[in-house]
C-alpha angles and dihedrals in degrees: 000000000000118000114264092252090057092049088052091048090049090054092043089059089055099255124141118251121229124243089252092053093048090047090052091053096046095045092044092051092046095052094038097245092118113056124235092247093061093045088048090055089051091049092052092047090050091046092053100037100032130222126260123234095267093049090051093051094045090052090048090052094048093051092045091051094046091087146006121328127198127227108181097188091056091048095054133017087211088076098054094115097024124124114222120201140161143184128226126197126197089219139263146178113284091004104162093147095123093059092057099032099053096060090042092053089049088055088055091059101266131132107224118196097179119189113191140180140221126266121264126184119343094340122085127230130227092223092059092050095049094043089061087071109097111251097000114136127196093183100094130169122224093264092051092049092051093049093048094049092045098046101031106019095232139060127179117212141174116238111274120228092242095056112093096336092173090059093050091052093044093049091054088057093045089053093059097038099054093243099116095103097069116120096212093046091046090048095050091047095051100037095046091059095045091046091051089050091073101240130149098209137025132192115201117211101203109190119216128189144061093309094044133093086240106046095172119074093218091054091048090051092048090050091048093052092047092050093048094044095048092046090052089052087055091054095255124133104235144170135167133224115204104212135188118258107179106106124035113278103252129336103296129068109182134081106253090030091057091052088054091048090051089057090054090056096044090048094037089227120128134185091236144351087257090060091045091053094048094046096045096093091050091049090051093048093053090051093047094051092046089053091050090054093051093047092048095047093043103241089120127035101200136038092227091056092045090049093049090049093050092052090046092051089055096042093048095046092243094123094050089046089057091049091051094048090050091052092049091046089054095049106267115158120251089243094046097127094051090047099049109131108264129181118242095228136051108197119191122225109200134197115266093203142029124250145079121316106238100177145356108215101222096180091056089048091049092050089049088051090056088052093057099039106266090114137013135246095204130024090250094058119108123227136209108233095196103058128079152122127280113203113213102181141041133214116275097040127110120237132188126220107283095027110142109248101171145001122219112212102209144153094235128064091219097043093110095061094072092049101043097094090046090052091052088073096046097069114057106202125182100231114212088236095050125076114250091234089075089071128069132198129054122256113266114271092207091246112111099175108088104170142351116223124193135168 
């Protein structure tokens, strides 16, 4: 085996590393025999020179095999004929898709063992949303997971420390060495965890837009193809949906608030027609992704049938019933909805001009959310599950001066004052006195699904 410095030099020259060389690096980093500074050099060389398909798959395999892997059919004879599927999102603002999609997918005959993460930066995390539910636990042992999947069809868990530990350690180093935005490294990180999860099929929701990790459509497409291709090499059925991430997904941005909004969609009951209108694209996306999961895993043979069954599951109350059973199975209190953390004040931010709303800058709103405690900047930061933003308009509509644009759900009656100037930049409004050319970005069409990508 070459010395570590020679392996780094080989990668720096743009050459592919062998499986033995990659294994040597990953094992050495995991057991501490190779120092962080040398792994950092390899990461940067890989970031700058890229990795070919085989390198990406080998790294994925090494990270998957660095810890425990799940095989549900071996763990229970009840799952002999079951179809296991999951969805992974690259993250967005107001992204509560998992909370709605998982019960819908279970209604389509799938078993959904969904492992999720916490939010970091301007994007929210499913774990943070669900942990705002009184009594609900995402720390399940194997026996609890099996029972929940068998009896409910879905369980939602936080990633355990023994699942892909090499990835967790490597990601921490990527985060501080500016090597996160590497498609091969992103692919290996995501696919290794989903592969270890023991699923048969995976749908990737790759966000694209100004508030997404991948702001450029071409880059989102490249990541989608890499994820699908590497998953197929791992023996998983996979496809990716490139979806629009410009405006917030839905009306609410905030952890407990997004749980409440998910209930609106699952029950098909909304506080007002305005909320129904704003939430409609999110509802459609959740149904679209659920249908893709069922088609991929083979529990439905046509998109029309899957779509009809999703709508029926919502209309009949079946989807919400699955959600409720999952919460109960994972420890939620009977009065969980009434006891959701809620802020004492709803403060209205109104338009300071008249004109058409051209864009809502979700990334700016997400960053502002981190500032006030909706999200976190580092993994050690604490969050406030009760606070959040309520969006009251959508792009493409005309507003007058004084029209409410947003409500801040806060604990203090004067909390809006400190944010008002920041919120001025979130809503891009074509003022009647300003030429339209000043503004960029087309109004939302309502369709979030841009493209489907398969092998």
